[in-house]
N, C-alpha and C positions, 0 to 999 in steps of 0.2 A: 387442241382446246383451248385451250388460247385467243387464237385465231376465231374460232365457234364464239367465244367468248368476247370478246370486245368486239367486236360485229356486230353480235346479241345486246349487249349495254348498246352505242351506239343509234341500230335502229330500233329499239325497245320508246327513245325517246325522243329521239328526233320527230319522233307523228310529235309530241306533244311542244313541242320546240318553238320562238313566235316563226310566224313567213320569213323565208330568210327568198332570198334569187338564187340561180342557178348555176351563179362563179362563186357563191359561198361555198367555204369548206364548213363539213362537221367537224368539231372540236372536241375529241374526248383527253381528257386531260390523266396522266400517270401521277401515280405519286410512290411514288419509290424513294429510297434511302439511297443517296449519289452522293453521301455521308452521312460520318456513326461507322454504328458496329453491326451495317449488314453491308458495307461496305461495298467489300468480294463479292456478292451474290447479284448483284443489280445487276453490272454488264449481260451476264448473261437473258437476264430479266425482259432487260429494258431492247434488246433486241431482236427477242422470243416475238413481242407485241411492235415493234415499229416493223417487221416480219409481216410482223399480222396487221396490219395497214396496208403496208404495200397492196399482200396479193388481195385484200378489200379494194383497192384502189386499182390495180388491171384489170379487176374485172367488172368494170364499172362507176365501180364506188356504191354509194350508197344514194337506194330514194329514187331520186329524179337524177341521177345520178354528179354527185356532190362530193367532192374525193374529203376524203378522212387525215383527219385533223392531226395529232398527236401529241402533250404540249407535258414535256413533265417537270414534275416540280419536288423538290430536294424533303420530305424528313422528320430528315436524322434521324428516320424508326427511334426519335420522341415524339408525345405525346404535345407541346408546344403548336414546334415549329410542322406538323404535320397538322393541326386546326389553323395553321397563316399557311401554310400548303395552299387546301384545297382550298382558302381563302381564297388566292389570286388564277384558283383555275377555275371555282364559280362565281365569284362574285365579279376579278376583273378579266377573264378570257370570257364567261360566259360556257365552259364548254354542256355538255349530252349529258354525259354519264366522267366513270371517275374509275379507274384501272385503283387498286391497289386502297387505302397502303398494305404494305409488305407486315411489318409490327402488328400481331397483337394493338397492342400499346395506340400506336399509332390508327393504326388500322377508325378502336371506337372511340379517339378522339376524335378524333374529320368527319365522322360521322353525327358524333354527339351534336354537337357544336357549330355540323354545317355542311355537310349531304341532307341528312334526315330534314333541318328543319325549311330544306330549297326544296327540296326534292326531288333528286339529286342522287339516280339512282348511279350504288359503287357494286365495286366487288373483285371485292381482293382473293389474290390468288392464294396463297403461304399462309394468312388466319387462322391459328388454333386456337385461342382459348375459351372456353368451355362459357363462360361468359360473353362470349361475343354471340353465341347463340338463342339470350333470351333478350340482348341487346333493344330496348325500347326504337324500335327503328323504318315505323309504319312502311314497311315488306317494301325500304329500301335498298336493303345491307344482304348481301350473300356472303356466299364466299367457295373455294371450290374443290376442301380439302375439307379432312374428317378433325370436328375437336377434338385437343390433345384428352379428354375421357375416353374418347371413344378404338387412341391409335393403343393405350394402354389398356384397356383391355383388348384389342384382340394381340396385341405383341404379344401379352402372360398369357393367349390360348395355346398362342402357337408356339413357345416356349411350352408350355405345358402337356402341348401333342406330341410334339416329340420325344418327353419319356421323360424332358429337365424337370428336377423334379429341386435343382437348389441354386440361385442363381448373383454374384457379385453385379453387384454394377454404378456405375459410373458415367455422368452426366455432366452434360458442359451447363455451366453459369451462367446462364440464360436464364428471362422471361422457359424460351419452349422448354428450354433437357428442364429445369426444375417442373417444370407443371407435368410431363409426359413421365421424367421419372419415376413424381410421385403417384400418376396416376398406372404408374405401369404394376413399382412395387405396389397398391393395394388392390392392385385385382389380383397378382402374384399369387399375392398373399393370400386372398378370399379361397381359390382355389386348392391350395396346400402350396404351394409351391412355399422354397423356403430365401428366405437374403441372406445372406454369408457376409456383404458388404457392401454398405450404398455413401458412395463418395465422387462429389461435387467435383470438376479439372474445369479449368480455364481457359 
């Protein structure tokens, strides 16, 4: 799926990119939390993105045979570093599309400040904040996973469908954990479930 998304991102905006010679590569940016709280998750995600680019290139590249070049910038999984990273990718590297960011905060900050104003497509593989759904993005920002509120609703239904009428919940103490934990609690109680404990952990 990541391979298809990366290829689609690059192809869709190459059409709007300035005319370049056949030898030039097509640059696609990747906003990754190389350092910071999500650093442990990044290596396999970055490897998958590089594999997708390699496969695109092995199959003839994009449009007129140009090679796809993946350029990674570190967001540190935080808002201002994400804006700085997006400025580097779009302003200095002239990427035609952006893959990422990984965290919701970094995605919304980089999109609002850089990608959307510059009309550059941005696709996050992991941002789940419900706020992203209503972001004023002029149809330049997408994600490939459902929002926390939807995930919470589905999880609550699955648990209740299994006949489990009471649960204790523990969730990781970060934006994702808090978001999905609260969404599950709200939806589970709404359909008659009882929460016997609700605690965060590091």
